[in-house]
C-alpha positions as CSV (number, residue, x, y, z in Angstrom):
1,M,-60.0,-68.6,-41.2
2,K,-61.0,-72.2,-40.3
3,Y,-58.5,-74.2,-38.2
4,I,-58.7,-77.9,-37.3
5,S,-56.3,-79.9,-35.0
6,W,-56.2,-83.7,-34.6
7,N,-54.1,-86.2,-32.9
8,V,-54.3,-88.9,-35.5
9,N,-52.4,-91.6,-33.6
10,G,-50.5,-92.6,-36.7
11,V,-50.8,-90.9,-40.1
12,R,-50.5,-94.1,-42.0
13,A,-53.5,-95.6,-40.2
14,V,-55.8,-92.6,-40.9
15,L,-54.7,-92.5,-44.5
16,K,-56.5,-95.8,-44.8
17,K,-59.6,-94.4,-43.1
18,N,-60.7,-91.5,-45.3
19,F,-58.3,-88.9,-43.9
20,M,-58.1,-87.1,-47.2
21,E,-61.9,-87.2,-47.6
22,F,-62.1,-85.5,-44.2
23,L,-59.6,-82.9,-45.2
24,N,-61.4,-82.2,-48.5
25,D,-64.9,-82.2,-46.9
26,E,-64.1,-79.9,-44.0
27,N,-61.8,-77.7,-46.2
28,P,-60.0,-75.9,-43.4
29,D,-57.5,-73.1,-44.1
30,I,-55.1,-75.0,-41.8
31,L,-55.1,-78.6,-40.5
32,A,-52.6,-79.5,-37.8
33,I,-52.0,-83.1,-36.8
34,Q,-50.1,-84.7,-33.9
35,E,-48.6,-88.1,-33.2
36,T,-47.9,-88.7,-36.8
37,K,-45.6,-91.6,-36.0
38,W,-44.1,-91.0,-39.4
39,R,-40.8,-90.7,-41.2
40,P,-40.4,-90.2,-44.9
41,E,-39.1,-93.7,-45.6
42,Q,-42.1,-95.3,-43.9
43,L,-44.8,-94.2,-46.3
44,T,-45.8,-96.5,-49.1
45,R,-46.1,-95.2,-52.6
46,K,-49.9,-95.3,-52.3
47,D,-49.7,-93.1,-49.1
48,Q,-47.3,-90.7,-50.8
49,A,-49.7,-90.4,-53.8
50,L,-52.6,-89.7,-51.5
51,L,-50.7,-86.9,-49.8
52,E,-49.5,-85.5,-53.1
53,E,-53.1,-85.1,-54.2
54,S,-53.6,-82.4,-51.6
55,E,-53.4,-78.8,-52.7
56,Y,-52.1,-77.8,-49.3
57,H,-48.6,-76.8,-48.4
58,Q,-47.3,-79.5,-46.1
59,Y,-44.9,-79.0,-43.2
60,W,-43.8,-82.2,-41.6
61,N,-41.8,-82.5,-38.4
62,P,-41.1,-86.2,-37.7
63,A,-39.4,-87.6,-34.7
64,V,-35.9,-89.1,-35.0
65,R,-37.2,-92.3,-33.6
66,P,-39.5,-94.1,-36.2
67,G,-43.1,-94.8,-35.2
68,Y,-43.0,-92.2,-32.4
69,S,-44.5,-88.7,-31.8
70,G,-44.2,-86.1,-34.7
71,T,-46.3,-83.2,-35.8
72,A,-47.4,-81.7,-39.2
73,V,-49.4,-78.8,-40.6
74,F,-51.3,-78.6,-43.8
75,S,-51.9,-74.9,-44.9
76,K,-53.6,-73.4,-47.9
77,K,-51.4,-70.4,-47.5
78,E,-47.6,-70.7,-47.7
79,A,-45.9,-69.8,-44.4
80,L,-43.4,-66.9,-44.2
81,S,-41.2,-69.0,-42.0
82,I,-41.2,-72.4,-40.2
83,I,-39.7,-73.3,-36.8
84,H,-39.3,-77.0,-35.9
85,G,-39.1,-77.5,-32.2
86,I,-38.7,-74.7,-29.5
87,A,-36.5,-71.9,-30.7
88,K,-33.3,-71.8,-28.5
89,E,-33.3,-68.0,-28.3
90,S,-36.6,-68.2,-26.5
91,F,-35.4,-70.4,-23.7
92,D,-34.3,-69.0,-20.3
93,H,-31.9,-71.7,-19.1
94,E,-31.6,-70.2,-15.6
95,S,-35.4,-70.6,-14.9
96,V,-35.4,-74.4,-15.5
97,E,-33.8,-76.9,-13.3
98,Y,-32.7,-79.3,-16.0
99,V,-32.1,-78.6,-19.7
100,D,-33.0,-81.5,-21.9
101,E,-31.2,-81.2,-25.3
102,T,-33.8,-83.6,-26.8
103,L,-36.3,-80.9,-26.3
104,L,-34.2,-78.1,-27.7
105,E,-32.9,-80.1,-30.6
106,N,-36.3,-81.2,-31.7
107,H,-35.6,-85.0,-31.5
108,E,-39.2,-85.8,-30.9
109,G,-40.8,-83.5,-33.4
110,R,-43.3,-82.2,-30.9
111,V,-43.7,-78.6,-32.0
112,T,-44.2,-77.0,-35.4
113,T,-44.6,-73.3,-35.8
114,L,-45.7,-71.4,-39.0
115,E,-45.4,-67.7,-39.3
116,F,-48.0,-65.7,-41.2
117,E,-48.5,-62.0,-41.8
118,D,-50.8,-61.4,-38.8
119,H,-50.1,-64.3,-36.4
120,Y,-48.0,-67.4,-35.5
121,F,-49.6,-70.8,-35.7
122,V,-48.2,-73.4,-33.3
123,T,-49.1,-77.1,-33.1
124,V,-47.8,-79.2,-30.2
125,Y,-47.9,-82.8,-29.0
126,T,-47.2,-82.4,-25.3
127,P,-45.2,-85.1,-23.5
128,N,-47.4,-87.6,-21.6
129,S,-46.7,-87.9,-17.9
130,K,-47.2,-91.7,-18.2
131,D,-49.6,-93.9,-16.2
132,D,-47.0,-94.2,-13.4
133,L,-46.3,-90.5,-13.5
134,A,-42.7,-91.3,-14.4
135,R,-42.4,-88.2,-16.7
136,L,-44.4,-85.8,-14.5
137,W,-41.3,-84.2,-13.1
138,Y,-40.0,-83.5,-16.6
139,R,-43.4,-82.3,-17.7
140,Y,-43.7,-79.9,-14.8
141,N,-40.2,-78.6,-14.4
142,V,-38.9,-78.6,-17.9
143,W,-41.4,-78.9,-20.7
144,D,-44.2,-76.6,-19.6
145,K,-41.8,-73.9,-18.5
146,A,-39.9,-74.0,-21.8
147,F,-43.0,-74.2,-23.9
148,L,-44.7,-71.2,-22.2
149,Q,-41.5,-69.2,-22.5
150,Y,-41.5,-70.0,-26.2
151,L,-45.1,-68.9,-26.7
152,K,-44.4,-65.6,-24.8
153,Y,-41.3,-65.1,-27.0
154,L,-43.5,-65.4,-30.2
155,E,-46.2,-63.2,-28.7
156,Q,-43.7,-60.3,-28.5
157,T,-44.0,-60.0,-32.2
158,K,-47.5,-61.3,-33.2
159,P,-50.6,-62.9,-31.7
160,V,-50.4,-66.7,-31.4
161,V,-52.8,-69.5,-32.2
162,I,-51.8,-72.8,-30.4
163,C,-53.4,-76.2,-31.0
164,G,-52.8,-79.8,-30.2
165,D,-52.8,-82.6,-27.7
166,L,-51.9,-80.8,-24.4
167,N,-52.3,-84.0,-22.4
168,V,-54.3,-82.3,-19.6
169,A,-57.9,-82.0,-18.6
170,H,-58.0,-78.6,-17.1
171,R,-61.2,-78.7,-15.0
172,P,-63.5,-81.4,-13.6
173,I,-65.9,-80.7,-16.4
174,D,-63.3,-81.7,-18.9
175,L,-63.3,-85.4,-18.0
176,A,-66.1,-87.9,-17.3
177,R,-64.7,-89.2,-13.9
178,P,-62.8,-86.5,-12.1
179,K,-63.1,-87.9,-8.6
180,Q,-61.5,-91.2,-9.7
181,N,-58.6,-89.5,-11.5
182,T,-57.2,-86.9,-9.1
183,M,-53.9,-88.9,-9.0
184,S,-53.9,-89.9,-12.7
185,A,-51.8,-88.5,-15.5
186,W,-53.5,-85.6,-17.3
187,F,-55.4,-84.6,-14.2
188,T,-52.7,-84.1,-11.6
189,K,-52.6,-80.8,-9.7
190,E,-49.2,-80.1,-11.4
191,E,-50.5,-80.5,-14.9
192,R,-53.6,-78.5,-14.1
193,E,-51.5,-75.8,-12.5
194,W,-49.5,-75.3,-15.7
195,M,-52.7,-75.0,-17.6
196,D,-53.7,-72.3,-15.2
197,N,-50.4,-70.6,-15.9
198,Y,-51.1,-70.6,-19.7
199,L,-54.7,-69.3,-19.3
200,D,-54.4,-66.9,-16.4
201,S,-51.8,-64.6,-17.9
202,W,-51.6,-65.2,-21.6
203,F,-54.1,-67.3,-23.5
204,I,-57.8,-68.3,-23.9
205,D,-59.2,-71.8,-24.0
206,T,-61.4,-71.3,-27.1
207,F,-63.9,-74.0,-26.5
208,R,-64.6,-72.9,-22.9
209,A,-64.8,-69.3,-24.2
210,K,-67.7,-70.3,-26.3
211,Y,-69.1,-73.1,-24.1
212,P,-68.1,-72.4,-20.5
213,D,-70.5,-74.8,-18.8
214,T,-71.2,-77.4,-21.5
215,P,-70.5,-80.9,-20.0
216,D,-69.7,-84.3,-21.6
217,K,-67.7,-82.9,-24.5
218,Y,-64.4,-84.8,-24.8
219,T,-61.7,-85.4,-27.4
220,W,-60.0,-88.6,-26.2
221,W,-61.5,-92.0,-25.2
222,S,-59.7,-95.2,-24.1
223,Y,-60.0,-98.1,-26.4
224,R,-60.9,-100.2,-23.3
225,A,-64.3,-101.2,-21.9
226,G,-66.3,-99.4,-24.6
227,A,-65.3,-96.0,-23.3
228,R,-66.2,-94.2,-26.4
229,A,-69.7,-95.7,-26.8
230,R,-70.4,-94.7,-23.2
231,N,-68.7,-91.3,-23.6
232,V,-66.3,-91.9,-20.8
233,G,-63.7,-89.5,-22.1
234,W,-61.3,-86.6,-21.5
235,R,-61.0,-83.2,-23.2
236,I,-57.2,-83.0,-23.7
237,D,-57.0,-81.5,-27.2
238,Y,-57.2,-77.7,-27.4
239,F,-57.1,-74.5,-29.3
240,L,-55.6,-71.6,-27.3
241,I,-55.3,-68.1,-28.6
242,S,-53.7,-64.9,-27.5
243,K,-56.0,-62.8,-25.4
244,N,-55.9,-60.0,-27.9
245,L,-57.6,-62.3,-30.4
246,R,-60.7,-62.8,-28.2
247,D,-62.9,-60.6,-30.3
248,N,-61.7,-62.4,-33.5
249,L,-62.9,-65.8,-32.3
250,T,-66.2,-66.6,-34.1
251,G,-66.6,-70.4,-33.5
252,A,-65.3,-73.4,-31.7
253,R,-66.2,-77.1,-32.1
254,I,-65.4,-80.7,-31.2
255,Y,-65.8,-83.2,-34.0
256,D,-66.7,-86.1,-31.6
257,E,-68.4,-88.1,-34.3
258,T,-65.1,-88.6,-36.2
259,L,-64.0,-92.1,-35.2
260,W,-60.7,-92.9,-36.9
261,S,-58.4,-92.4,-33.9
262,D,-58.7,-92.5,-30.1
263,H,-58.8,-88.7,-30.4
264,C,-61.2,-86.7,-32.4
265,P,-60.5,-83.4,-34.2
266,V,-61.2,-80.0,-32.7
267,G,-61.6,-76.7,-34.5
268,I,-62.1,-73.0,-34.4
269,D,-62.9,-70.1,-36.7
270,I,-61.1,-66.8,-36.4
271,K,-61.8,-63.6,-38.4
272,F,-58.6,-61.6,-39.1
């Protein structure tokens, strides 16, 4: 199976920039997108017509707030079940200092899960800690704990494939300027610690599994100062898989020549 994940930074914007051509040319079994910034009433008839041309089953999870967050999955195969948000039964309230009902009630549309016969597929748009780190406490003490609990809950039944914008560069090799960013969002010790928690016990970073020492491969670039042209970027978009799928992983890639967002797509191949 061929999977692609992409933070599109607004689905209406990429629909004007050959999004459907990309989907048709790459022909993945599943395409997940994050930061859709979309609600049904916001799409024009032209946009709706473009999406209706697709032969994919479409699973949209918009945020309550228009123009904000949101995730979606395009799948050739119809899902057995869909979960929007983090399932409440997976959540251990006693282990988290503060329970945010916005998270549990899916107000921001950050997580979409599809169940298939042999695995769960999860796409996520992880909360940003913000430039001033105003949301780092929430990220560290609430979100990452709850999301890891949710993934472990799913994994009790089936292996899990996770993709999306995780808003963290895990290692110094995963950003162009690590020394200058030790106190910056996406590279704080707290965010990297949680990535360690995901990987040490449960999951595999698929790109690093295939390319452990390959430098200068990024998935996000600032729009400022010609960062993309100079490849001053960050690798913050991932595919993670359950460790028992290690031998099923046959390929991993970064589509860093795709230019229609500040993020580029990432992809993997898995043989079930």
